[in-house]
C-alpha positions in Angstrom: 4.5 -17.1 -99.4 3.7 -16.3 -96.4 5.9 -14.3 -93.6 7.0 -17.2 -90.0 5.3 -16.2 -87.3 6.2 -18.1 -84.1 3.5 -19.4 -82.1 1.8 -17.3 -79.7 2.4 -19.5 -76.5 6.3 -19.7 -77.4 6.1 -15.9 -77.9 4.3 -15.7 -74.1 6.7 -18.1 -72.7 9.9 -16.1 -74.2 8.3 -12.1 -72.7 8.0 -13.6 -69.3 11.0 -15.4 -69.3 12.9 -12.5 -70.2 10.6 -10.0 -68.2 11.4 -12.4 -64.3 14.8 -13.3 -66.2 13.2 -16.8 -64.9 12.4 -19.7 -66.2 10.5 -20.8 -62.4 8.8 -17.4 -62.4 8.0 -17.5 -66.0 6.2 -20.8 -65.5 4.7 -19.7 -62.3 3.1 -16.5 -64.1 1.8 -19.2 -67.4 0.8 -21.9 -64.8 3.1 -24.2 -66.7 6.4 -26.1 -65.8 9.9 -24.5 -65.9 10.6 -27.6 -68.4 7.5 -26.5 -70.6 8.8 -23.0 -70.9 12.4 -23.8 -71.6 11.3 -25.9 -74.4 9.0 -23.3 -75.7 11.8 -21.2 -75.9 14.8 -23.6 -77.3 12.2 -24.5 -79.7 11.6 -20.6 -80.4 15.5 -20.3 -80.8 15.9 -22.9 -83.2 12.9 -21.7 -85.4 14.6 -18.1 -85.1 18.4 -19.5 -85.9 19.5 -17.0 -83.0 19.9 -17.6 -79.4 17.6 -15.4 -77.1 19.2 -16.3 -73.8 22.7 -17.0 -72.3 22.2 -20.0 -69.9 24.6 -19.6 -67.0 25.0 -21.5 -63.3 21.7 -20.1 -61.5 21.2 -17.4 -63.7 20.0 -16.2 -66.9 20.7 -13.0 -69.1 19.5 -12.0 -72.4 21.8 -12.0 -75.6 21.6 -8.7 -77.9 19.4 -10.2 -80.2 17.1 -11.4 -77.0 17.5 -8.0 -75.7 16.1 -6.6 -79.1 13.2 -9.1 -79.6 12.3 -8.6 -76.2 12.2 -4.7 -76.5 9.8 -5.6 -79.6 7.3 -8.0 -77.8 7.0 -5.9 -75.2 5.7 -3.1 -77.2 3.2 -5.7 -79.4 2.0 -7.3 -76.0 1.0 -4.1 -74.5 -0.7 -3.0 -77.8 -2.9 -5.9 -77.7 -3.8 -5.6 -74.2 -4.9 -1.9 -74.9 -6.7 -3.0 -77.8 -8.5 -5.7 -76.2 -9.5 -3.6 -73.2 -10.7 -0.9 -75.8 -13.0 -3.2 -77.7 -14.0 -5.3 -74.4 -15.0 -1.9 -72.9 -17.0 -0.7 -76.2 -18.8 -3.9 -76.4 -19.9 -2.7 -72.6 -20.8 0.2 -73.8 -18.3 2.5 -72.0 -15.9 3.7 -74.6 -17.3 7.2 -76.8 -15.5 8.4 -79.5 -16.3 12.0 -80.3 -14.5 14.0 -83.2 -14.5 17.3 -83.5 -12.5 20.7 -84.6 -9.6 21.7 -82.8 -11.1 24.9 -81.8 -14.3 23.6 -80.8 -12.5 21.1 -78.3 -10.3 23.6 -77.1 -12.8 26.6 -76.3 -16.1 24.9 -75.7 -16.3 21.0 -75.5 -13.1 20.6 -73.1 -13.8 23.6 -70.5 -17.0 21.6 -69.9 -16.6 18.0 -69.9 -16.0 17.7 -66.3 -19.3 18.0 -66.0 -20.1 15.1 -68.0 -17.5 12.9 -66.4 -19.0 13.7 -62.7 -22.6 12.5 -63.8 -21.1 9.4 -65.9 -17.7 8.6 -64.6 -18.4 5.1 -66.3 -18.1 6.5 -69.6 -15.0 6.6 -71.2 -15.0 9.8 -73.0 -12.1 10.1 -76.4 -12.1 13.4 -77.8 -10.5 13.5 -81.9 -9.7 17.0 -83.4 -10.1 16.7 -87.1 -11.7 18.5 -89.5 -11.6 15.8 -92.3 -15.1 13.8 -93.1 -15.1 10.7 -91.1 -16.4 7.3 -92.3 -18.8 6.7 -88.7 -18.1 3.0 -88.9 -14.6 2.5 -90.4 -13.4 5.0 -88.4 -15.0 3.9 -85.0 -17.0 7.1 -84.3 -20.1 7.7 -82.3 -20.6 11.5 -82.5 -19.0 14.3 -84.3 -19.2 17.7 -84.0 -18.9 19.8 -87.9 -19.4 23.8 -88.2 -21.3 24.5 -91.2 -24.4 24.7 -92.3 -25.7 21.5 -91.3 -27.2 18.7 -93.3 -25.1 15.2 -94.1 -26.5 12.6 -96.4 -27.9 9.7 -94.4 -27.3 10.9 -91.0 -28.8 13.2 -88.4 -27.4 17.1 -87.7 -28.4 19.0 -84.5 -27.8 22.4 -84.9 -25.5 23.0 -81.6 -23.7 26.0 -81.1 -24.4 29.1 -83.4 -21.9 31.6 -84.4 -22.1 34.9 -82.7 -19.1 37.1 -83.7 -17.9 39.7 -81.0 -14.6 41.6 -81.5 -12.2 41.0 -78.3 -9.3 41.9 -77.1 -6.9 42.3 -74.2 -7.6 44.4 -71.0 -4.7 47.2 -72.1 -5.6 47.7 -75.9 -9.8 47.9 -74.3 -8.2 50.8 -71.9 -7.0 52.6 -75.3 -10.2 52.9 -76.6 -11.7 55.2 -74.0 -15.0 55.5 -72.3 -18.0 54.4 -74.7 -15.7 54.1 -77.7 -17.2 53.8 -81.2 -16.7 51.0 -83.6 -15.3 53.4 -85.7 -12.3 53.5 -83.2 -11.3 50.3 -84.5 -9.3 52.4 -87.2 -6.6 53.1 -85.1 -5.8 49.2 -84.1 -4.7 46.4 -86.4 -7.7 43.6 -87.1 -6.8 40.2 -86.6 -8.5 37.6 -89.0 -9.5 33.8 -88.7 -9.2 32.2 -92.4 -11.7 34.8 -93.3 -12.1 38.5 -94.1 -15.6 38.3 -94.8 -16.6 38.0 -90.8 -14.8 41.4 -90.0 -16.6 43.2 -92.6 -20.1 41.6 -91.9 -19.7 42.6 -88.3 -18.5 46.5 -89.7 -21.4 46.9 -91.5 -23.9 45.8 -88.7 -22.0 47.8 -86.4 -22.5 51.1 -88.9 -18.3 51.2 -89.0 -17.7 53.5 -91.9 -13.8 54.0 -91.3 -12.4 51.0 -90.6 -11.0 48.8 -93.4 -11.8 45.5 -93.1 -9.2 44.0 -95.7 -6.2 45.1 -93.5 -4.1 42.6 -91.1 -3.2 39.4 -90.8 -5.0 36.0 -91.6 -4.1 33.0 -89.5 -5.5 30.2 -91.4 -4.7 27.2 -88.8 -5.4 26.2 -85.4 -6.1 28.9 -83.0 -3.7 31.4 -84.3 -5.9 34.3 -84.5 -6.7 33.3 -80.7 -3.0 33.7 -79.9 -1.9 36.7 -81.3 -5.2 38.8 -80.0 -3.4 37.3 -77.0 -0.5 38.7 -77.6 -1.4 42.0 -78.0 -1.4 42.4 -81.8 -4.9 43.5 -82.0 -8.7 43.0 -82.1 -9.8 39.4 -83.2 -13.6 38.3 -84.2 -14.2 35.4 -81.8 -17.3 33.6 -81.0 -18.9 34.1 -77.6 -19.4 31.1 -76.7 -15.7 30.0 -76.8 -14.8 32.8 -74.8 -17.3 32.4 -71.6 -15.0 31.9 -69.0 -12.1 34.8 -70.1 -14.6 37.4 -70.7 -16.2 36.2 -67.1 -12.5 36.1 -65.6 -11.7 39.5 -67.2 -8.4 38.3 -68.9 -10.3 38.7 -72.4 -12.6 42.0 -73.1 -15.6 42.6 -75.4 -15.3 46.6 -75.8 -18.2 46.4 -78.3 -21.0 44.1 -77.1 -22.7 43.7 -80.6 -22.6 40.4 -81.6 -23.1 39.4 -85.3 -24.5 35.8 -86.5 -23.8 34.0 -89.4 -25.7 31.0 -91.6 -22.8 29.1 -90.4 -22.9 26.9 -86.8 -21.4 23.8 -84.6 -23.9 20.8 -85.7 -24.0 17.4 -83.7 -23.7 14.8 -86.1 -24.2 11.2 -86.2 -26.0 7.9 -87.7 -29.6 7.2 -86.1 -28.5 3.7 -85.1 -25.9 5.7 -82.6 -28.2 6.5 -80.2 -29.3 2.7 -79.4 -26.3 2.9 -77.4 -27.2 4.4 -74.0 -23.6 6.5 -73.7 -24.2 8.3 -77.2 -28.1 8.8 -75.9 -26.6 9.9 -72.7 -23.9 12.2 -73.8 -26.2 13.4 -76.8 -28.8 14.8 -74.0 -25.8 16.4 -72.1 -23.8 18.3 -75.0 -27.8 19.8 -76.2 -28.3 20.8 -72.1 -25.1 22.5 -72.2 -25.5 23.7 -75.7 -29.2 25.5 -74.5 -27.6 27.2 -71.4 
C-alpha cells in the first residue's frame, strides 16, 4: 500500500500561509482567492488529522504540529527549487561537474580556477574531491582528474600533470643545511612520507645519497598530512613541484635540492568521448590543458 502524500497545491497553500501568517498574502502570492487557500488548508488538516493553524480574530498562528510541518516543508521546497535550478542550468550547459583528488584540488586546480572564471563567468564549475572510481552518467560527472598510469576502458585519458617529486621544507630547516648542502645531509633530518616510502628511495638514489635511510620517518596515509607536517617544521617532505609553485615563489616553502625525479604516474584528465559535445566541457578541457602546459 502506497504512503499518503498530500497534493502539491495543498502543500504550497499551507507553506505560503505559514510563511506569511496570512491567508490573504498567501493567496496573492499564489494568484488565487483567500477562500481557495483556506479550503486547501482545511482539506489538508482533515487528511492529516491535525490542526495546523490557530485561527484567531484577525490573526493566524501555527500550532506546534503546524510549526514542525512548516519547517520540514520549507526544507523540502528549497531542495526542490535547487534541484530544478541545477537541472535547468545543466540543460543550458552552464554547470560543469568535475571530480579530482583532494590534493589536486587544493594545490593545483583551485589556485588556478579564478583564471577560468574570468574567461568563462557563465560556467558554474562544481568540484568534488574523491578518490573513488565513478560512473560518469550515474553520478552526473562531466570530467574526472585521476592519478595513475592512465588508460581507462571506454574513456578518453589525457596526460595532464606529471609527477616531479622534490624535497621541500620550511626556511628554518633549510637554513640549518648550510651553503651548497649535499643530499647526504638529509641523514640528520626526519623524512616525511606520503603513503609510499618508495618515493624517497627513488629520489635518494637519483641524487646519489648513500648515507640516508629512506625507510625511516612517519607515513601519512590520508589527506594532506605530509604537507601539514612539513609546514609545521617536522622535517622534509617529498612533494610534487607543480603543487607548490606559489609557496616556492613566495619563499614560505624551500626546495634546497633542486633535483626532481619523475615517476611513471601522472594526473590524467578522463572523460567519455561524447562529453566534449557540451561547449562548457570542451572549454574547461582546453583551459586545463593550457594551464598544464604553462
